N, C-alpha and C positions, 0 to 999 in steps of 0.2 A: 506631276512629279513632285514629291516632297523635297523641300529645301532644308527641313529641320535636321539638326544633328545634336547628339547629347553634349552637355557642357564639358569643357576640358579644363584640366588643372593648369596652373601657371606654366607657361611655355618657356620662360627665361628665368635665370637666377633672380631671386627677389632683390639681391644686393644691387643689381644693375638698375632696378626701378626705384630703389629707396632714395629718399631725399637727404643729402648730407646737411642741408640747411635745418631740417627739423631736428636732427640729432643735436645740433648746436643749440637750437631754441629750447629743446627739452631741458637743458641745464639752466637756462635763463628762467624758464617757467617754474622750475622746482623751487628756486629762491623766491620768486615773486608770489607763488601760491601761498607760501608760509606767511608772507607779510600781508597779503590781502586777507587771509584768514584771521591773522592777529588783529587787524584793524576793523574786522567785522564787515568787510566789503565783498568777500568771496561769495557768500550765499546770495546776496542781492544781485551781483553781477551774473551769477549762474542763472538766477530766476529770469533776468531780463533776456539772456541769451536763449533760454528755453522758449520764452514767449516769441522771440523773433523766429526761431526755428519753427514753432507752431504756425505762425502766420505765413512764412514764405513757402513752406512745404506744400500748402494748399494752393497758393498762387501759382506755383510752378505747374500744377495739374489743371489750372483754369477752373478750379472749384468755385472760386469767387475772385473778385478783385477788391483791393482795399487801397484807398488813397494813401500816398506816402506820408503826408502829415498825420493822418489818423494812425498809420502804422507806428510812427514814433511815439504817439501818445499811448497806444496799447502796450508797447514795449516798456515804457517808463512807468505807467500807472496800473497796469493789469488789464485783463480781458473783460470788457463790458459792452453790452449792446448800446448803452447810453453814449459811450465814446464813439462807437462806430456810426450811430445815427443813420438816417435815411440817405444822407448825401455822401457818406464815407465809403460805401460799398455798392456793388451792382446787384446785391441780393438783400433779402430781408435781414436786418441787423441781428434779430434774435436767433435766426437760423445760423448765421455766420458765427456769432459769438459761441454757440454751442459746439460747432465744428472745431473752432479754435480751442475751446476747453478740452475737447477730446484729444486733440493733438498735443496740447500742453501736458495733459495727464500722462500721455505716452512718454513724452520727454522726461518727466519726473520719474516715471516707472523704470525707464532705462537705467537711471542712476541707482535705483533700488536693486535692480537685477544685477548690476555690476558689483555693488557693495555686498550682495548676498553670495557672490562667487558662483552663481548658477551656470550650468552648462547650456549652451544654445541648442535647442531641440526644435523639431517641427511643431510640437505642441505650442512652444512659446511663440514661434513665428505666426501661428494661427491666432494666438492671443493678441499679438500686435495688430494683426489685420482687423480683428473684431473691435479692438479698442479705437483704432484710427478711423474706422468707418461706422462707429456706433450710431451717429446721427444721420447717416446717409441711407435712406430707405431703398433707393433704386439706382440703377446705372444704365448707361446706353448699351444697346446691342444692335446688331445689323442683321436684317433678314436676308433671304436668299437672293433678292434682287437689289441688295445694297441700301435698303431704306433703314433709317435709324428709328428705334422705338425703345421705350423704357421697360426694364424688367426688374423684378425684385432682386436686391443685392444679397448674396449669401455671405453672412458675417462669419469670418473665421473658418470658412470651408473652401476647399479647392474648387476650381471651376468645373462645371459639368458639360460645358460646350466650348468649342474653340473660340479664342478671342484674338484672332489674327487681324491686325489693322491693314487697311489699304493705303499705300503711300500716294502722294500727289501725282506720281507718274503712272499710277494704275497697277503697280506691282504689289504683291501681298507679302507682308513681313510675317513669317510663320514662327509662332512661339511653340513651346512644348505641347505635343498632343495630350489630350485629357488623360489618356490611359498611362502616360509616362510621367505625369507630374509627381506622384509619390516617390518612385524610384529616383528621379532626378533630384528632388529635394533631399533625399537621404544621401545621395552622392555629394551634393553641395556641402552639407554639414560635415560629412566625413573629410572632405578636402579642408574645410575650415579647421577642424580639429587637428589635422596634421600640420597645418600652417602655424597654429598656436604653439604646438610642440616644437616646431622648428624655429620659433621666434621670428617669423616674418614681420617686417616693419608694419606698424599700424596703417600708414598711408597706402601701402601696397595691398594689405589684406582688406582694408575698407573698400578699395576700388574693386578688388577681385570679388568680394562677397556681394557688393552692390550690383556689379555688372552681370555676374552669373545668375543671380536671383532674377534680374530683369530679363535675362535670356529665357529663363523658364516661364516667367509670367504666370505663376500658379493660380492666381485669383482672378475673378471676373473683372474687378476694378480695384484701384488702390494699390497696385503693385509698385508704383513709383514711390509712394509714401512709405511703404514697408521697406523698400530697398534703401531709402535714405535713413530710416530708423536703424537698419542693420549696420550701415556704415557708421552711424553715430555710436552704436554699441561698441564697435571695435575701438574707436578713438577714446570713448569713456573708459573702457577697460585699461587703456594705456595711460590714463590720468590726464587726458586732454579734453577738448570740448566737442560737442556735437557739431559737425560741419554744417554751417548755415549757407546753403546755396540760394542766393537771392534771385529775385526776378530779373535783375540785370545780368545775371550769370547764365540765364536760360539757354541762349544760343550756344555759348561755349560748352555748356553742360550736355546739350543734345548732340553736338558735334563730337564731344569726347566719347559719348556712349556709342555713336556710330563707328568711330575709330576703333573702339574696343570690339565691336561686332566683327570688324575685319582682322582682329587678332592682336591689336596693340593696346595695352592698358596704360601706356605712358601718359597720354593726354588726360585721362581721368585721374591718374595719380597726381599729375601736376595741378589739376583743378582743385582736388581735395587738399593738397598742400597749401595752395594759395588761400583757400577759405579758412583753413585751420590757422594759418599765419595771421590772417586778418583778425580772427577772434583773439589770438594771443596778443596782438598789438593793441586791441581794444582793452584787454585785461591790464596790460602794462600801462595804459593811459587812463585807467578807470578814474573817473572824477570823484573827488571827495564829496560831491553833492549827494551821492547815494549813501553816504555814511550817516548813521543815526547820531543825533546830537549828543547823546550820553557817552559817545566814544571819543569826544574831543580830547579828553585828557590822554587817552591812549595814543592819539596822533602826535600830540606834543611830546610824549615820552619817546615815541619812535623817531621823531625828527631829531631829538637829542642823541639818541643812540646812533642814528645814521650819520650824525656830524662827527662821529668818532673816527678812529684810525682805520677801521675796515672800509668805510666809505671813501676816505681819502685815498686809500691804496687802490681800490677798484676803480675809482674815478680816474686816477693817474693812468692805470692800465688801459682804460677805455679811451682816454684822450690820446694816449700814445698810438693806439690802433687807428684812431681817426686820422692822426697826422700821417701815418704810414699809407693809409688808403688815399688821402689827399695827394700825397706825392705820386702815387700810382696814377691817379686821375690826371694830375697836371702833366705828367709825361705824355699821356695819351692825347690830351687837349693840345699840347704844343706840337705834337706830330701832325695832328689833323690840321692845325693852323698853318703849319709849314706846307703841307700838301695842297691846301686850298690856295695859299699864296702863289705857289708854283703853277697851279692849274688855271686860276681865274683872277689872280691878283692884278692890281693896277686899275687905273680909271676910278670907277665908283666903288670897287671892291677892295676891302682890306680886312685883315684878321689878326687877332692876338689872343693869348691865353694868360691868365694870371690867377693868383690866389691870395689868401690873407697872410700867408707866411708866418703864422703864429703871432702876428702883430695885434696887440690888444685893441688898438684903435680900429683896425679893419674887421675884427671878428664880429662886430655888431652890424656890419653892412648886411643888407638884404634880409633883414628880419621879417619884413612884411611878406616878401615872396615866399620865404620858408614857412611861415606860419599859415599862409593861405594854402600852400601846397599840402601841408600837414592836415589842414581841415578837409581838403579834397580827398585825402587818403584815409581820413578818420582815425587820427592818432594825435597824441600830445607830443610836440617837439620841445624838448628841454634844452633851450639855448644857453641857459645859465650854467649848466653842468660843464659843457664845453661846446665849441662851435668852430668848425673849419669849413672853408668853402673854396671852390675853384670854378672858374668860368671860362667859357669859350665865347669870344665876341666876334660877331659876323656883321660887317658893315656893307650895305649896298644902298646908299642913300640914307635909309633909316638904319637904326642900330638894333640888332637882335642879339640877345645873350642867352646862352645855355648855361644854367647855373646848377652846380652840384653842391649840396650842403651835407655835412657830416655833423651829427649832434646827438645829444642824449635823447632817450625815448621814455615817455611816461614819467611818473613820479616815483622817487625812491628806488630807481633802478640803476645803480652806479656802474654796472658792468655792461649795459646795453649800448650799442653803437648803431645809429640809424642813418640812412642816406636817402636823399630824394634828389630828383632832377626835374627842373622846370625850365620853361622857355618864356621869355617876355620880350617886349619890344619897347623902344623909346623913340618918341617923335623928336623932331628938331628942337622943340621947346622943352624937352625933357619929360614930357608926359608919358607915364608908363601904361602899356596895354598888356593885359595878362595879369598874373602868370597862368600858364597851362602846364599841367604835369605831363612829363614825357615817359613816365613809367606807371603801369597800373598798380604796382605794389611798392611798398617801402622795402629797401634793402635793410636787413637786420642781422647783426652779428653780436657775438658775446666775447668779451675780452679774453676769456680763458680758452677760446677756440684756437686750434692750430693755425698759425698765420698763413701757411700755404693753402689751406682749405678756404680760408676767408678771402684771400687774394684771388683765388680762382673763381669763386662764386661772384665776387665783386666785379671782376673783369667781364664776365659774361653778362651780368646785369647791366653794367654801365654801357657796354657795347650796344645792347638792345635799345637802351634809352637814347643813345647818341644817334642810332639809325633813325629813330622816330623824329628826333629834333632836327637833324640835318635834312631829312626829307621834307619836313614842314617848312624849313627855311628855303630849300630849293624851289618848292612850288610857289612860295610867296615872292621869291625873287624873280620868277619868270624863267628860271633855267630848266625848262621842260622840253 
């Protein structure tokens, strides 16, 4: 009995799935984009991101594996078989480099597609598939008794035979039947056209287009790469970045797709928001090392401009928002401290919470922990713009501290407020162990955002981080 059914349109209002955080970050990025372009940094940052997308999209499909150090070199210096070498990948470096160039050409072509304001058609989807698989001659197929064998890959052509995979538990995941692929692809692009007209948010539409395409699985192989290219197209059309889903995101990515198979897009939307936010934070923190030497005078001029009254005004607004969020966090920390004191206080256990209180002497505390946490989350923490912190101290023989830091983000971004939470321990002799980040992502807000929205997002983000931190302390303390 067939378990396949035609794709369905969005089942809930897109407003319920949309991310209020991305709406805020869009304003921040609009300002930052102009400044990156002015300083000659935008093109180079975009090129590096395209190369990362080209590398990771194939790693997700297990087409090849590339050493992490080699990956960084390829992103920074460009795609070359000499950089890959025979030790940097599990496949022939010449073959891997050619596949990466194919992927990178597609990433660049997506920008051309968007700038040309072309309409998404099935012909273009086939073009994407042909380009992404240009250097892939064959793909795996399964015979009637379940044996794998190699067959010629059809470039830019819909599948001619079923491509239903068998799960580890022996069940078969049934994709669209061969004879229904054409009509289903037409329906998908019709839905997409309606969503564009209805102004569905890019994070929701990218998730929808990616998942429903994956449900159809119209090609023999390469469907995942095409699905991610289509998601990238949606974000690029909105003026954002192609979502780089990294190898470390793979488990969450597959789980989100399975959740979408069961009718819920929210996990996939959340993942795309997180990776989009990660790219934005990288852009806000872009290093001046990517800048050409002949742009130095432009940077000096920009620094002078930013030292003027607009920067002072926006910095004041950001610092004020940071102080407000610090007060919110301190209230929560003190409540937790009181609850812990009542539950397990006395003997070897004691607890307290405090913060810098705007004290210039104290605002420089914990710079090492904050900078190391920023490095873990891959962004630049600007502690000179402003810095507020709050901590929850947990003593049970040794001293454990949960530290919240509120600070500037990136260079020349006076309206950005970032927050991180880390945990570290201190031995009796004062030696620090850690820090460990308690949240997988940076909290990011823009000083012009409505305070109620910021506080709501911050409350949820902080609570998630506190759960992780307290659970870590509970297990380390033997309270199991």
